[in-house]
C-alpha positions as CSV (number, residue, x, y, z in Angstrom):
1,M,0.1,-0.1,-0.1
2,S,1.3,3.5,-0.4
3,V,0.2,6.3,1.4
4,L,0.4,9.9,-0.2
5,T,-1.7,12.8,1.8
6,T,-1.7,15.9,-0.1
7,V,-4.2,18.8,-0.6
8,L,-7.8,18.1,-1.0
9,H,-11.4,18.5,1.2
10,R,-14.6,16.5,1.3
11,R,-16.7,18.8,0.3
12,T,-19.5,16.9,2.8
13,R,-18.0,18.7,5.4
14,S,-17.4,22.3,6.4
15,W,-14.6,23.2,3.5
16,P,-11.9,26.4,4.0
17,A,-12.4,28.5,1.3
18,W,-8.7,27.5,-0.3
19,F,-7.6,24.0,-0.7
20,R,-5.6,22.6,2.8
21,L,-4.9,19.3,4.4
22,A,-8.1,17.7,5.3
23,C,-8.0,14.0,4.3
24,A,-5.6,11.4,3.6
25,I,-5.5,10.2,-0.4
26,V,-4.8,6.2,-0.4
27,L,-3.5,4.2,-3.4
28,I,-4.3,0.8,-2.3
29,G,-2.3,-1.9,-3.4
30,S,-1.8,0.4,-7.1
31,V,1.6,1.8,-9.1
32,P,1.5,4.3,-11.1
33,V,-1.0,4.5,-14.6
34,A,0.3,4.7,-18.1
35,L,-2.0,7.6,-19.6
36,S,-1.2,8.1,-23.3
37,V,-3.5,11.3,-25.2
38,V,-6.6,9.9,-26.1
39,D,-8.6,11.0,-28.8
40,T,-11.4,14.0,-27.7
41,G,-13.2,13.5,-30.4
42,S,-16.7,12.4,-28.9
43,R,-20.5,11.4,-29.5
44,I,-21.3,15.5,-28.4
45,T,-20.8,17.6,-31.6
46,P,-19.4,21.2,-31.6
47,A,-22.5,22.4,-32.5
48,E,-23.6,21.5,-28.8
49,T,-20.7,22.4,-27.7
50,P,-21.5,26.0,-25.2
51,S,-17.4,26.8,-24.9
52,A,-14.9,25.2,-27.4
53,P,-12.3,23.3,-25.5
54,G,-9.2,24.6,-24.9
55,K,-5.9,22.6,-25.4
56,P,-3.0,23.2,-22.1
57,G,-1.0,26.1,-22.7
58,D,-4.2,28.3,-24.2
59,P,-5.4,31.9,-22.5
60,A,-8.8,31.7,-20.3
61,P,-11.0,34.1,-21.9
62,G,-10.2,37.9,-21.6
63,A,-6.7,37.1,-21.0
64,Q,-4.9,39.9,-23.0
65,P,-4.4,40.2,-26.5
66,G,-1.0,37.9,-27.3
67,W,0.4,37.9,-23.6
68,S,2.4,34.5,-23.0
69,T,4.5,33.3,-19.8
70,L,7.4,30.8,-19.5
71,V,7.0,28.9,-16.5
72,L,10.2,27.1,-15.0
73,Y,10.2,24.6,-12.0
74,E,12.9,23.5,-10.2
75,P,12.3,19.6,-9.6
76,G,11.5,18.3,-6.2
77,A,13.7,15.7,-4.3
78,D,11.1,13.1,-5.5
79,G,11.3,14.3,-9.3
80,S,7.6,15.1,-9.6
81,S,7.0,17.7,-6.3
82,G,8.4,20.4,-8.4
83,E,5.8,19.7,-11.0
84,V,3.4,19.8,-9.0
85,H,3.8,23.4,-8.3
86,G,4.7,24.3,-11.7
87,V,1.3,23.3,-12.1
88,Q,-0.6,25.3,-10.0
89,A,1.5,28.8,-11.3
90,A,1.0,27.8,-14.9
91,N,-2.9,27.3,-14.5
92,L,-2.9,30.8,-12.1
93,V,-1.0,32.5,-15.0
94,S,-3.4,31.0,-17.5
95,H,-5.9,33.9,-16.2
96,A,-3.3,36.5,-18.2
97,G,-2.4,34.5,-21.1
98,S,-0.6,31.2,-22.9
99,F,1.5,29.6,-20.9
100,E,4.3,27.0,-21.2
101,L,5.4,24.9,-18.7
102,R,8.7,23.1,-18.6
103,Q,11.0,21.6,-16.0
104,A,14.2,24.3,-15.5
105,D,16.7,22.0,-17.2
106,R,15.4,22.2,-20.2
107,Y,15.6,25.7,-20.6
108,R,18.1,26.9,-23.8
109,P,19.7,29.9,-23.5
110,G,17.4,33.1,-25.5
111,D,14.0,30.9,-24.7
112,A,12.8,34.2,-23.1
113,S,12.9,36.1,-25.5
114,R,9.9,34.2,-26.9
115,F,7.9,35.3,-24.1
116,S,6.1,38.5,-22.3
117,S,7.4,37.0,-18.9
118,I,8.9,34.7,-17.1
119,V,7.8,32.5,-13.9
120,Y,10.3,30.7,-12.0
121,I,9.3,27.9,-9.0
122,G,12.2,27.2,-6.9
123,H,11.3,24.3,-4.8
124,R,14.3,23.9,-2.4
125,G,16.5,25.9,-3.8
126,T,19.0,22.6,-3.8
127,T,19.4,22.0,-7.8
128,P,21.6,24.4,-9.8
129,V,20.2,27.0,-11.8
130,S,22.2,26.9,-15.3
131,D,24.2,30.2,-16.2
132,G,22.0,30.5,-19.4
133,L,19.1,30.9,-17.1
134,L,20.3,32.7,-15.0
135,A,21.9,35.3,-17.2
136,D,18.8,35.6,-19.3
137,L,16.3,35.8,-16.2
138,A,19.1,39.2,-15.2
139,T,19.3,41.0,-18.4
140,T,15.9,40.0,-19.9
141,G,14.3,43.1,-19.4
142,K,11.0,41.3,-19.3
143,P,8.7,40.8,-16.3
144,V,10.0,37.8,-14.0
145,S,8.6,36.8,-11.1
146,W,10.8,34.3,-8.9
147,V,8.7,31.9,-6.6
148,G,10.4,30.5,-3.8
149,H,13.8,29.5,-3.0
150,G,16.8,29.3,-4.7
151,I,17.5,33.0,-6.3
152,E,21.3,33.1,-4.3
153,P,22.9,32.2,-7.5
154,L,21.0,35.5,-9.4
155,F,23.0,37.6,-7.2
156,T,26.7,35.6,-6.4
157,R,26.9,35.9,-10.3
158,N,26.1,39.2,-10.6
159,P,28.5,41.5,-8.8
160,G,26.7,44.6,-7.5
161,Y,23.2,43.0,-8.6
162,Q,21.9,43.6,-5.0
163,H,23.0,47.1,-4.8
164,K,21.0,47.3,-7.7
165,L,17.6,45.6,-6.3
166,G,18.1,47.5,-3.5
167,W,17.4,44.3,-1.6
168,R,19.0,40.9,-1.2
169,P,18.3,36.9,-0.2
170,A,19.2,36.2,3.4
171,G,19.0,32.5,4.4
172,R,15.5,31.4,5.8
173,D,13.0,32.8,8.0
174,E,13.0,30.7,11.0
175,Q,10.9,32.8,13.6
176,A,7.0,32.4,14.3
177,I,4.7,34.0,11.9
178,A,1.7,35.6,12.3
179,G,0.2,36.1,8.6
180,I,1.1,38.0,5.6
181,D,0.1,41.3,4.9
182,Y,-0.7,42.2,1.8
183,K,-2.9,45.9,0.6
184,G,-3.8,46.4,4.4
185,V,-5.2,42.9,5.0
186,R,-4.2,40.3,7.2
187,L,-3.8,36.8,5.2
188,G,-3.1,33.8,6.8
189,R,-0.7,31.5,7.0
190,D,-0.2,27.5,8.6
191,D,2.4,27.0,10.5
192,R,3.0,23.7,8.6
193,A,4.4,25.4,5.5
194,D,8.0,25.4,5.3
195,P,9.9,28.5,6.0
196,P,10.1,31.5,3.7
197,A,13.0,32.9,2.9
198,R,14.5,35.9,4.6
199,V,14.7,39.1,2.5
200,E,16.9,42.2,3.6
201,L,15.7,45.5,2.4
202,L,18.8,47.5,1.6
203,D,17.4,50.5,-0.4
204,S,13.8,51.1,-0.1
205,A,14.3,53.8,-3.2
206,K,14.8,50.8,-5.7
207,A,13.0,48.1,-4.1
208,Q,8.9,48.4,-3.6
209,V,7.8,46.5,-0.8
210,L,4.5,44.2,-1.8
211,A,4.0,42.3,0.9
212,E,5.2,41.8,4.3
213,V,5.5,38.6,6.8
214,V,3.8,39.5,10.0
215,H,6.4,38.0,13.0
216,D,4.6,37.2,16.2
217,D,6.7,39.6,18.4
218,G,5.3,41.9,15.4
219,N,8.4,42.4,13.5
220,R,8.2,42.8,9.7
221,T,10.1,41.6,6.8
222,P,9.4,42.0,3.5
223,W,7.7,39.0,1.8
224,A,7.1,39.9,-1.8
225,V,9.4,42.8,-3.4
226,R,9.6,44.2,-6.7
227,S,12.0,45.9,-7.8
228,G,12.7,46.9,-11.8
229,T,11.4,44.0,-13.3
230,L,11.8,41.3,-11.1
231,T,9.2,40.4,-8.7
232,Y,10.6,37.8,-5.7
233,I,7.8,36.1,-3.9
234,A,9.6,34.7,-0.6
235,E,8.1,31.3,-0.4
236,I,5.8,29.1,-2.8
237,P,2.4,30.1,-1.2
238,F,0.7,26.3,-2.6
239,S,1.1,24.1,0.3
240,Y,-0.7,23.9,3.7
241,V,-3.5,26.6,1.6
242,G,-6.2,28.1,4.4
243,Q,-8.7,30.8,5.1
244,A,-7.9,33.9,3.6
245,D,-4.6,32.4,3.0
246,R,-1.2,34.5,1.6
247,Y,-2.2,32.2,-2.2
248,L,-4.2,35.3,-2.7
249,A,-1.5,37.3,-2.5
250,A,0.8,35.3,-4.7
251,A,-2.7,35.0,-7.2
252,D,-2.6,38.8,-7.7
253,L,0.9,39.0,-8.0
254,L,1.5,36.4,-11.1
255,R,-1.0,38.8,-12.9
256,P,0.9,41.2,-15.3
257,P,2.3,44.4,-13.3
258,G,-0.1,47.1,-14.8
259,S,-3.0,44.6,-15.4
260,P,-6.3,46.6,-15.1
261,A,-8.8,46.0,-12.3
262,R,-12.5,45.9,-12.5
263,V,-15.6,46.1,-10.5
264,P,-15.2,42.4,-8.3
265,R,-17.9,39.9,-9.2
266,A,-19.9,36.7,-7.6
267,L,-21.3,34.0,-8.1
268,V,-23.9,31.7,-6.5
269,R,-24.6,28.4,-7.5
270,L,-27.4,25.8,-5.9
271,E,-26.0,22.7,-5.5
272,D,-27.2,19.3,-5.8
273,V,-30.7,19.4,-7.6
274,G,-31.6,16.1,-8.5
275,P,-34.8,14.2,-9.1
276,A,-35.6,13.9,-5.4
277,T,-35.3,17.8,-4.9
278,D,-38.9,19.3,-3.5
279,P,-40.0,21.6,-6.4
280,G,-41.8,24.0,-3.8
281,T,-38.2,25.1,-2.1
282,L,-36.7,25.8,-5.8
283,R,-39.6,28.2,-6.8
284,T,-39.1,30.1,-3.5
285,I,-35.3,30.3,-3.8
286,A,-36.1,31.4,-7.4
287,D,-38.3,33.9,-6.5
288,H,-36.0,35.1,-3.8
289,L,-33.1,35.1,-6.0
290,A,-35.5,37.0,-8.3
291,E,-36.4,39.8,-6.5
292,R,-33.2,40.6,-5.9
293,R,-31.7,40.9,-9.1
294,I,-29.3,38.0,-8.5
295,P,-28.6,35.5,-11.3
296,F,-27.5,32.3,-10.4
297,T,-27.1,28.6,-12.0
298,V,-28.0,25.3,-10.7
299,A,-25.4,22.4,-10.1
300,G,-28.2,19.1,-11.2
301,Y,-28.1,15.7,-11.9
302,P,-31.1,13.8,-13.6
303,R,-31.1,10.8,-12.2
304,H,-31.3,9.8,-8.5
305,R,-30.6,6.6,-7.2
306,D,-30.7,5.0,-3.7
307,P,-30.1,1.2,-4.5
308,R,-29.9,-0.2,-0.9
309,G,-32.9,2.5,0.0
310,V,-31.5,4.2,3.0
311,A,-33.7,6.7,2.4
312,N,-36.6,4.8,1.2
313,N,-37.4,1.9,4.2
314,G,-34.8,-0.6,2.7
315,V,-36.4,-0.1,-0.7
316,S,-34.3,0.5,-3.5
317,L,-34.9,3.8,-5.5
318,D,-34.2,4.8,-9.1
319,I,-35.9,8.4,-10.0
320,R,-35.2,10.1,-13.4
321,L,-35.7,13.5,-14.3
322,T,-39.0,12.6,-16.4
323,D,-40.7,10.7,-13.3
324,R,-41.1,13.9,-11.9
325,P,-42.7,16.4,-14.1
326,D,-43.8,19.0,-11.6
327,L,-39.8,19.4,-11.0
328,V,-38.8,19.7,-14.3
329,D,-41.5,22.4,-14.1
330,A,-39.6,24.0,-11.4
331,L,-36.3,24.0,-13.1
332,R,-37.8,25.9,-16.1
333,Y,-39.5,28.7,-13.6
334,L,-35.6,28.9,-12.3
335,I,-34.2,29.3,-15.7
336,D,-37.0,31.6,-16.3
337,R,-35.7,33.9,-13.3
338,G,-32.2,34.1,-14.1
339,G,-30.7,30.3,-13.6
340,E,-28.1,28.8,-15.6
341,L,-27.7,24.9,-15.8
342,V,-24.6,23.1,-14.4
343,L,-24.6,19.6,-14.9
344,H,-23.2,18.1,-11.9
345,G,-22.8,14.4,-13.0
346,Y,-25.0,11.7,-13.9
347,T,-26.0,10.4,-10.6
348,H,-23.9,12.0,-8.2
349,Q,-22.9,8.4,-6.6
350,Y,-21.4,5.0,-8.3
351,G,-22.9,1.5,-8.3
352,D,-24.5,-0.2,-5.6
353,E,-22.7,0.1,-2.4
354,P,-21.1,2.7,-0.7
355,N,-18.4,5.4,-2.3
356,P,-17.9,6.2,0.6
357,H,-20.9,6.6,2.8
358,N,-24.2,5.0,2.1
359,G,-24.5,4.4,-2.5
360,V,-27.3,7.7,-1.9
361,S,-26.9,10.4,-4.4
362,A,-25.4,13.4,-3.4
363,A,-23.9,11.8,-0.7
364,D,-21.2,9.7,-2.8
365,Y,-18.5,10.2,-5.3
366,E,-19.1,9.5,-9.0
367,F,-15.8,9.2,-11.1
368,Y,-13.5,8.4,-8.0
369,R,-13.4,5.5,-5.9
370,A,-13.6,7.0,-1.7
371,R,-13.6,5.3,1.5
372,L,-14.2,6.1,5.4
373,G,-10.7,5.9,7.4
374,A,-10.4,6.7,10.9
375,G,-12.5,9.7,12.7
376,N,-14.9,9.2,9.1
377,A,-12.3,11.0,6.8
378,T,-12.7,10.4,3.3
379,E,-9.9,8.7,1.4
380,L,-10.0,8.4,-1.9
381,V,-8.7,5.3,-3.3
382,G,-8.0,5.9,-6.7
383,P,-10.0,5.5,-10.4
384,V,-13.6,3.5,-9.8
385,P,-13.4,0.2,-11.6
386,G,-13.7,0.1,-15.5
387,D,-12.8,3.8,-15.6
388,S,-11.5,5.5,-19.0
389,Y,-12.0,8.6,-21.2
390,T,-15.2,6.4,-22.9
391,W,-16.5,5.3,-19.8
392,A,-16.2,9.2,-18.5
393,R,-17.5,10.6,-22.1
394,D,-20.3,7.8,-22.2
395,R,-22.0,8.6,-18.8
396,I,-21.7,12.5,-19.5
397,G,-23.4,11.5,-22.5
398,Q,-26.0,9.9,-20.7
399,A,-27.1,12.4,-18.0
400,L,-27.3,14.8,-21.1
401,S,-29.2,12.4,-22.8
402,E,-32.0,12.3,-20.1
403,I,-31.7,16.4,-19.6
404,A,-33.0,16.1,-23.3
405,R,-35.6,14.0,-22.8
406,A,-36.9,16.0,-19.9
407,G,-37.2,18.6,-22.4
408,L,-34.8,21.3,-20.2
409,P,-31.5,22.9,-22.0
410,R,-28.5,21.4,-22.5
411,P,-26.0,22.8,-19.4
412,T,-23.4,24.8,-20.8
413,M,-21.1,23.7,-17.8
414,F,-19.8,20.9,-15.8
415,E,-19.5,20.4,-11.8
416,F,-17.9,16.9,-10.9
417,P,-19.4,15.5,-7.7
418,H,-17.0,16.4,-5.0
419,Y,-14.6,17.5,-7.4
420,A,-13.2,14.6,-7.8
421,A,-12.5,12.5,-11.2
422,S,-9.6,10.9,-12.9
423,A,-7.3,12.5,-15.5
424,V,-9.0,10.9,-18.3
425,D,-12.4,12.2,-16.7
426,Y,-11.2,15.5,-16.7
427,Q,-10.4,15.0,-20.5
428,A,-14.1,14.1,-21.4
429,A,-15.6,16.9,-19.4
430,T,-13.4,19.6,-21.0
431,A,-14.3,17.5,-24.2
432,A,-17.5,17.8,-23.9
433,F,-18.5,21.2,-22.3
434,G,-14.9,23.0,-22.8
435,T,-15.8,25.2,-19.2
436,R,-16.0,23.8,-15.9
437,Y,-17.6,25.2,-12.8
438,D,-16.0,23.5,-9.6
439,R,-12.0,23.9,-8.1
440,G,-9.6,21.4,-9.9
441,T,-8.2,17.8,-9.4
442,Y,-4.7,17.7,-10.5
443,F,-2.3,14.7,-10.3
444,R,1.7,14.2,-10.7
445,G,3.2,13.4,-13.8
446,W,0.2,14.6,-16.2
447,C,2.4,17.6,-16.9
448,E,5.8,15.9,-17.2
449,P,6.9,15.8,-20.1
450,A,4.5,17.9,-21.2
451,C,0.9,18.7,-20.1
452,G,-1.8,16.3,-21.5
453,H,1.2,14.4,-23.2
454,P,2.1,12.6,-19.9
455,G,4.4,9.4,-18.8
456,P,2.9,7.5,-15.8
457,V,1.0,9.7,-14.1
458,D,0.0,9.1,-10.8
459,P,-3.5,8.3,-9.6
460,A,-2.3,8.9,-5.7
461,G,-0.2,12.2,-6.4
462,I,-3.8,13.9,-6.4
463,Y,-4.2,17.8,-5.3
464,L,-6.7,20.6,-5.4
465,Q,-6.3,23.6,-6.5
466,T,-8.8,26.7,-6.5
467,F,-8.7,29.7,-8.2
468,P,-9.5,33.0,-7.5
469,Y,-10.5,34.1,-10.7
470,V,-11.3,32.3,-14.2
471,V,-8.5,30.2,-15.4
472,R,-7.5,27.7,-18.1
473,D,-6.0,24.6,-16.9
474,V,-3.5,22.1,-17.2
475,Y,-6.7,19.9,-18.8
476,G,-7.4,22.7,-21.3
477,A,-11.2,23.8,-19.6
478,V,-11.9,27.0,-18.5
479,V,-12.9,27.4,-15.0
480,V,-15.1,29.4,-13.9
481,P,-14.2,29.4,-9.3
482,E,-16.1,28.6,-7.3
483,N,-13.7,29.6,-3.8
484,L,-15.9,30.2,-1.0
485,G,-17.3,27.1,0.3
486,Y,-21.0,26.8,2.0
487,L,-23.5,26.4,4.8
488,P,-23.6,23.3,6.3
489,A,-26.4,22.2,7.6
490,W,-26.4,24.3,11.4
491,Q,-27.4,23.1,14.8
492,D,-29.0,26.3,15.5
493,D,-29.0,30.3,14.7
494,S,-25.6,31.1,16.4
495,A,-23.6,28.5,14.2
496,R,-25.6,29.6,11.0
497,D,-24.6,33.2,11.6
498,R,-21.1,31.6,12.4
499,A,-21.2,30.4,8.8
500,I,-22.5,33.1,7.0
501,A,-19.3,35.2,8.4
502,A,-16.7,32.9,7.7
503,V,-17.8,33.2,3.7
504,V,-18.7,37.1,3.7
505,A,-14.7,37.3,5.5
506,E,-13.6,35.3,2.7
507,A,-14.9,37.2,0.0
508,R,-13.9,40.5,1.6
509,A,-10.1,38.6,2.0
510,L,-10.7,37.9,-1.8
511,R,-10.9,41.4,-2.7
512,V,-6.9,41.6,-2.7
513,V,-7.5,40.0,-6.0
514,D,-8.0,42.5,-8.2
515,D,-9.4,41.1,-10.3
516,G,-10.9,38.6,-8.3
517,V,-14.5,36.2,-8.5
518,A,-15.9,35.2,-5.4
519,G,-18.3,32.3,-5.5
520,F,-20.0,30.2,-3.5
521,F,-22.5,27.5,-3.8
522,Y,-25.6,27.3,-1.5
523,H,-28.0,23.9,-0.9
524,P,-31.8,25.0,-1.6
525,S,-33.3,23.0,1.4
526,L,-31.5,25.1,4.0
527,G,-34.1,27.8,2.4
528,A,-34.0,31.2,1.3
529,E,-33.5,33.4,4.6
530,A,-29.8,32.6,5.0
531,L,-28.7,32.5,1.3
532,G,-30.2,36.3,1.7
533,K,-27.7,36.7,4.3
534,V,-24.8,35.3,2.4
535,I,-25.4,37.6,-0.6
536,D,-26.3,41.0,1.7
537,G,-22.8,40.4,2.9
538,I,-21.1,39.8,-0.6
539,Q,-22.7,42.7,-2.2
540,A,-21.5,44.8,1.0
541,A,-18.4,43.8,0.9
542,G,-18.0,45.7,-2.8
543,Y,-19.0,42.4,-5.2
544,R,-21.8,42.8,-8.2
545,F,-23.2,39.3,-8.5
546,A,-22.7,38.0,-11.9
547,P,-23.8,35.3,-14.3
548,A,-21.5,32.7,-14.4
549,A,-21.7,32.6,-18.2
550,E,-20.5,36.1,-18.0
551,I,-17.2,35.0,-15.8
552,G,-16.6,31.9,-18.2
553,R,-16.5,34.8,-21.1
554,G,-14.0,36.4,-19.2
């Protein structure tokens, strides 16, 4: 048995708003599985595709025309951890333009001249950086972002470089850290994260401090600094990401200098709507949102299964949308009042056995195997039996057929149940829709040696990334972000109000990202009152609620 603890979180419990350590990913008795590039042709015709699928490296909608970024990463000690960080940086820079992701030792002198900007991810700072790369980074004149460790050779090979920049690296910062201050906002930082580099400021006229490390004793040192075209971020902010995290500062700083800001936009998604959902509740929610002129999406699945009768007195239950004309009418009512349909799987469960809870739709995973471990923590085991591109394509096709038989419009976006699926499942969803509305799940090896042209992809090397703005990820899909989490069912008004406050606080923190989109989801069974309070709080934080389709266009 191989066990990898990584960044993932169950959506059936209270989410932190950014991806963080919350459960173990367990791969039982397996080895990395070789995945090859597959034919992305499907039974879904291009005319039916709401957003044409792109390819890895393409820019997100709304990106700066012609802007391109070379993302280089230092390999990790195991040969793949550096790739994990490189993928997350590449996903973010797609917001501004196209990207190419490479291991740093594949850089050749002069390569920088073909790109608008360069991002270097220093995983540990232990792998030598080539003289050709160092020379180009020092002289390119284009925006360079160095994230993490290993920047010292840039200074040692260039005498006087520290005086030109007005700062220098000074080892690791081993002091206890209270947080990161960026744009006047205190952002969190998990104590388990590796120490950042220490930056010594030499000349504040030459070096602009963009963000600061705030130590427990109140002392401050630069966390991000910019001198001319070089921006330095003193750590890789992709590990142990929690609520209102310093990850937000990095996501903002990786946007090209001088990028325009826009009015902050927000999204609300009604979640887990299926054939067993009460239509009266949906109509009440729709009226509430329409009265306030709030656009919204409805994430639904067209077939409800309870194979063991867990919620039906031991009698197996299988309901399709066409069995519920009253619900279909309610969904049309939602669409007439500003709702957009998002496909949220076919059955939102897998097979006849628990996966991992009880086999009932909306509770279980559909595109990935899971089990319950110690303390009922969810452990992701690996792809479902029979998983393949064809299986996922056909399952998505079955869902679309059910929706068509009910006379409802084709959903324009896809959301994986519980944000978990295999890499080939993601390929199938990208081919069918071109746009997802979720948080992305990624795998070690998917971008090594090149994104979409992988060698062995390790199902145990699974990690989650949440986005503060629209991106086009390494699967080639446009990703409309959900990043605030949701309101869990509450026991009393006090618990409800704390949950509302947590979502709104996360939205306020997200304001540090100039082009940020704040998205949350909500289960209709909780009623309209709490939903209205969340919307009030997000609007008070300065956001305008927008249609998901608008966000998907950039």
